[in-house]
VEXDREN-2710 file (C-alpha; in Angstrom, 1 decimal):
% VEXDREN-2710
k/r/px/py/pz
1/ALA/119.8/216.7/33.4
2/ALA/118.3/220.0/32.4
3/SER/114.8/218.8/33.6
4/LEU/116.0/218.7/37.2
5/GLY/116.6/222.4/37.4
6/ARG/119.6/224.3/38.9
7/ALA/119.3/222.7/42.4
8/GLY/118.9/219.1/41.0
9/SER/121.7/219.6/38.6
10/ALA/124.0/220.9/41.4
11/ALA/123.2/217.9/43.6
12/LEU/124.1/215.5/40.6
13/VAL/127.4/217.3/40.2
14/LEU/128.2/217.2/43.9
15/VAL/127.5/213.5/44.3
16/PHE/129.6/212.8/41.2
17/HIS/132.5/214.7/42.5
18/LEU/132.2/213.0/45.9
19/LEU/132.4/209.6/44.1
20/VAL/135.3/210.7/42.0
21/GLY/137.1/211.9/45.2
22/MET/136.6/208.4/46.8
23/LEU/137.8/206.8/43.5
24/LEU/141.0/208.9/43.5
25/TRP/141.6/208.2/47.3
26/CYS/141.5/204.5/46.7
27/TYR/143.5/204.7/43.6
28/PHE/146.5/206.7/45.1
29/SER/146.3/204.4/48.2
30/ALA/146.9/201.4/45.8
31/VAL/149.6/203.3/43.9
32/PHE/151.8/204.4/46.8
33/ALA/151.3/201.3/49.0
34/ASP/154.5/199.5/50.0
35/ASN/154.2/195.7/49.7
36/SER/157.9/194.9/50.2
37/VAL/159.0/192.0/52.3
38/PRO/161.2/193.6/55.3
39/ALA/164.9/193.2/54.6
40/GLY/166.3/190.3/56.5
41/TRP/163.1/188.8/57.4
42/LEU/163.1/185.3/59.0
43/PRO/160.5/182.9/60.0
44/ASP/159.8/182.7/63.7
45/GLU/160.6/179.0/63.7
46/ALA/161.3/176.1/61.3
47/PHE/161.7/172.4/61.4
48/THR/164.3/170.3/59.5
49/GLU/163.2/167.0/57.9
50/ASP/164.6/165.3/60.9
51/GLY/162.2/167.2/63.2
52/GLU/164.8/169.6/64.6
53/ARG/163.4/172.9/65.6
54/LEU/165.3/175.9/64.6
55/GLU/164.8/179.6/65.5
56/GLY/166.2/183.0/64.6
57/ALA/169.8/183.1/63.3
58/ALA/169.9/179.2/63.2
59/ILE/167.3/179.3/60.4
60/ALA/169.5/181.7/58.4
61/ARG/172.6/179.6/58.9
62/TYR/170.9/176.4/57.8
63/PRO/172.7/175.2/54.6
64/ASP/169.6/174.2/52.6
65/PRO/166.6/176.5/53.4
66/LYS/164.4/174.6/50.8
67/ARG/164.5/171.7/53.2
68/LEU/162.9/173.6/56.2
69/TYR/159.2/173.4/57.1
70/ASN/156.8/175.4/59.3
71/ARG/153.0/175.3/59.8
72/HIS/152.5/176.9/56.4
73/GLY/154.4/174.0/54.6
74/ARG/157.9/174.3/53.1
75/VAL/159.6/177.5/54.3
76/ARG/159.8/179.8/51.3
77/PHE/163.1/181.1/50.0
78/CYS/163.5/183.5/47.0
79/ARG/166.3/182.4/44.7
80/LYS/166.5/185.8/43.1
81/CYS/166.5/187.9/46.2
82/ARG/168.4/185.2/48.2
83/GLU/166.2/185.9/51.1
84/PHE/163.6/184.1/53.0
85/LYS/160.1/185.2/52.2
86/PRO/156.9/185.0/54.2
87/PRO/154.1/182.6/53.3
88/ARG/151.9/183.8/50.3
89/SER/154.5/186.2/49.1
90/HIS/156.0/186.0/45.6
91/HIS/158.8/187.6/43.6
92/CYS/157.7/190.2/41.1
93/SER/160.0/190.3/38.1
94/ILE/158.7/193.8/37.2
95/CYS/159.3/195.3/40.6
96/GLY/162.4/193.3/41.2
97/LYS/161.4/192.4/44.7
98/CYS/159.3/190.0/46.8
99/VAL/155.7/191.2/47.4
100/LEU/153.7/190.3/50.5
101/LYS/150.6/188.3/49.7
102/MET/151.1/189.2/46.0
103/ASP/148.0/189.0/43.8
104/HIS/149.2/190.5/40.5
105/HIS/151.2/193.4/39.1
106/CYS/148.7/196.0/37.9
107/ILE/149.8/198.4/35.1
108/TRP/146.9/200.7/36.0
109/VAL/148.2/201.4/39.5
110/VAL/151.9/201.0/38.4
111/ASN/152.3/198.8/41.5
112/CYS/152.0/195.3/42.7
113/VAL/148.6/194.5/44.2
114/GLY/149.3/192.7/47.5
115/ASN/148.6/192.6/51.2
116/ALA/149.2/196.4/51.8
117/ASN/146.9/197.7/49.0
118/TYR/144.5/194.9/48.1
119/LYS/141.6/196.5/49.9
120/ALA/142.4/199.9/48.2
121/PHE/142.5/198.2/44.9
122/LEU/139.1/196.5/45.4
123/LEU/137.7/199.7/46.4
124/PHE/139.2/201.5/43.4
125/LEU/137.3/199.0/41.2
126/PHE/134.1/199.4/43.2
127/TYR/134.2/203.2/43.0
128/THR/135.0/203.1/39.3
129/LEU/132.0/200.9/38.8
130/VAL/129.7/203.1/40.9
131/THR/130.9/206.4/39.4
132/CYS/130.6/205.1/35.7
133/THR/127.1/203.7/36.5
134/TYR/126.1/207.1/38.1
135/ALA/127.6/209.1/35.2
136/PHE/125.8/206.8/32.6
137/ALA/122.5/207.1/34.5
138/ALA/122.9/210.9/34.6
139/LEU/123.7/211.2/31.0
140/LEU/121.2/208.7/29.6
141/PRO/117.9/210.8/29.8
142/ASP/119.4/213.8/27.8
143/VAL/121.1/211.4/25.3
144/LEU/117.8/209.6/24.6
145/ASP/115.8/212.9/24.5
146/SER/118.3/214.1/21.8
147/PHE/117.1/211.4/19.5
148/GLY/113.8/212.1/17.8
149/SER/114.0/215.7/18.6
150/SER/115.8/216.6/15.4
151/PRO/113.6/218.3/12.7
152/LYS/114.2/215.3/10.4
153/GLY/113.0/213.0/13.2
154/GLY/116.3/211.3/14.0
155/GLY/119.8/211.7/14.9
156/MET/121.3/214.2/17.4
157/GLN/119.6/217.5/18.0
158/ASP/122.9/219.2/17.4
159/GLY/126.6/218.5/17.7
160/ASN/126.6/219.5/21.4
161/MET/125.4/216.0/22.3
162/ALA/128.1/214.1/20.6
163/GLY/130.4/214.5/23.7
164/PRO/127.8/213.2/26.2
165/PHE/126.8/210.4/23.9
166/LEU/130.4/209.3/23.6
167/ALA/130.8/209.6/27.4
168/ALA/127.7/207.4/28.0
169/VAL/129.1/204.7/25.6
170/LEU/132.4/204.7/27.4
171/ASP/130.7/204.6/30.8
172/ILE/128.8/201.5/29.9
173/ALA/131.8/199.8/28.5
174/PHE/133.8/200.4/31.7
175/VAL/130.8/199.1/33.7
176/LEU/130.7/195.9/31.9
177/ALA/134.5/195.4/32.0
178/VAL/134.8/196.3/35.6
179/THR/131.9/194.3/36.8
180/GLY/133.5/191.0/35.6
181/PHE/136.7/191.9/37.4
182/ILE/135.0/192.7/40.6
183/ILE/133.0/189.5/40.6
184/MET/136.2/187.5/40.1
185/HIS/138.1/189.3/42.9
186/PHE/135.3/189.2/45.4
187/GLY/135.2/185.5/44.7
188/LEU/138.8/185.3/45.5
189/VAL/138.3/187.2/48.8
190/ARG/135.6/184.8/49.9
191/ALA/137.9/181.8/49.3
192/ASN/140.9/183.7/50.8
193/THR/142.8/183.2/47.6
194/THR/145.0/185.4/45.5
195/THR/145.0/185.3/41.7
196/ILE/148.4/183.6/41.8
197/GLU/147.3/181.1/44.3
198/SER/144.1/180.3/42.3
199/PHE/146.5/178.9/39.7
200/GLU/148.5/177.1/42.3
201/LYS/145.5/175.2/43.7
202/LEU/145.8/172.4/41.3
203/THR/143.5/169.7/43.0
204/PRO/139.8/170.4/42.7
205/GLY/137.6/169.8/45.8
206/ARG/140.4/170.2/48.3
207/ARG/140.1/172.9/50.9
208/TRP/142.6/175.8/50.8
209/MET/144.7/175.9/54.0
210/TYR/144.0/179.7/54.4
211/ASP/140.3/179.3/53.9
212/VAL/139.1/180.1/57.5
213/GLY/135.4/180.7/56.6
214/ALA/133.8/183.3/54.3
215/GLN/133.3/185.8/57.1
216/ARG/136.7/185.7/58.4
217/ASN/138.2/185.6/54.9
218/TRP/136.3/188.8/54.1
219/GLU/137.4/190.5/57.3
220/GLN/141.1/189.7/56.6
221/VAL/140.8/191.9/53.6
222/MET/138.1/194.5/54.3
223/GLY/138.3/194.7/58.1
224/ALA/135.9/193.7/60.8
225/ARG/134.2/197.1/61.3
226/ARG/131.5/197.7/58.6
227/ALA/131.8/201.4/59.0
228/TRP/135.4/201.1/57.5
229/TRP/134.5/198.8/54.6
230/LEU/134.2/201.6/52.1
231/VAL/137.4/203.5/52.9
232/PRO/140.9/202.3/51.8
233/CYS/142.2/202.0/55.5
234/TYR/141.5/200.1/58.7
235/SER/140.2/201.2/62.1
236/PRO/142.8/201.5/64.9
237/HIS/141.0/198.4/66.6
238/ASP/141.3/196.3/63.6
239/ARG/145.0/197.2/63.0
240/ALA/145.8/196.3/66.6
241/ALA/143.7/193.2/66.9
242/HIS/144.9/191.6/63.5
243/ALA/148.4/193.0/63.4
244/GLU/149.9/189.9/61.9
245/VAL/147.5/189.8/59.0
246/ARG/147.9/193.5/58.4
247/SER/151.7/193.1/58.3
248/GLY/151.4/190.4/55.7
249/LEU/153.9/188.3/57.5
250/ASP/151.7/185.7/58.8
251/PHE/148.2/184.3/58.3
252/PRO/145.8/182.0/60.1
253/VAL/145.5/178.6/58.9
254/ALA/142.4/176.4/59.0
255/MET/142.5/173.3/61.2
256/LEU/144.4/170.8/59.2
257/SER/142.6/167.7/57.7
258/GLU/143.3/165.0/55.2
259/GLY/141.5/166.8/52.4
260/MET/143.3/170.2/52.8
261/GLU/145.7/171.6/50.1
262/GLY/148.7/173.7/50.9
263/THR/150.7/176.1/48.8
264/ALA/151.8/174.5/45.6
265/GLY/155.5/174.9/44.9
266/SER/156.3/175.5/48.5
267/GLY/155.4/172.4/50.3
268/ALA/152.2/171.2/48.5
269/ASP/151.2/168.6/51.0
270/ILE/151.8/170.9/54.0
271/GLU/153.1/168.0/56.2
272/ALA/155.9/169.4/58.2
273/GLY/157.5/170.0/61.6
274/ALA/158.4/167.7/64.4
275/GLY/156.9/164.2/63.9
276/GLY/155.8/165.2/60.4
277/SER/152.7/167.3/61.3
278/VAL/152.3/171.1/60.9
279/ARG/151.5/172.9/64.2
280/SER/148.3/174.9/63.9
281/ARG/147.1/177.7/66.2
282/ASN/143.7/179.1/66.9
283/SER/143.0/182.6/65.8
284/ASN/140.2/185.2/66.1
285/LEU/140.5/186.0/62.4
END
């Protein structure tokens, strides 16, 4: 705004470019992330319907992988890749591969949004919202001042304000669109659910097996250290302490109960293992 003077205008521009820099960092982190399932991945263990425990190569040799179970429910097997796939992973027909903790394929980042780039994707949305809101607020005073200052008492003062006016309109349009998307995704984070899983959870009122509490659900995606929440990466401590979650190959499950729902289409009732019960383990996350 012209009323701020040279120093104030320079400060506005500096903050704007810092926000754009963060937006681009998050965007390219989401674009270049690799969510692929490691080639030849196998579950640590599995159980047959008769309760026989299998490990390693014995799992790969089992004639019917669809009849194997572990603590996540039915062991997942991709018919297209002809490979075992970790829990919460799905095959993307666009990428032509299985994606770890797949949320959706995003045309804007030209990549699947999954375990490796979900945080970066959320922060990309966040910084898009903040940057557009900031730009709109910076443009609004001058745009409003341009009305009524014309000799005829209305309209733009001159054609120079057409660009800022259009930019302000586009900014507020992006703000409204991205706000709804952010609200939806942060709701999914709170429940530890992906977009795909939200459609698989067909039974209302049943607790999702990966829902380990709002705080731990949040930390699985954003990290445990608050100082790192606004950057598209994790602290060394967080990567070491929660290596399994960061790898996308294994996830903590809540203590099992009668009213809990597993992954639909991959062992929906999550009863498995020796004696017909899934083994659960305690976790710090």
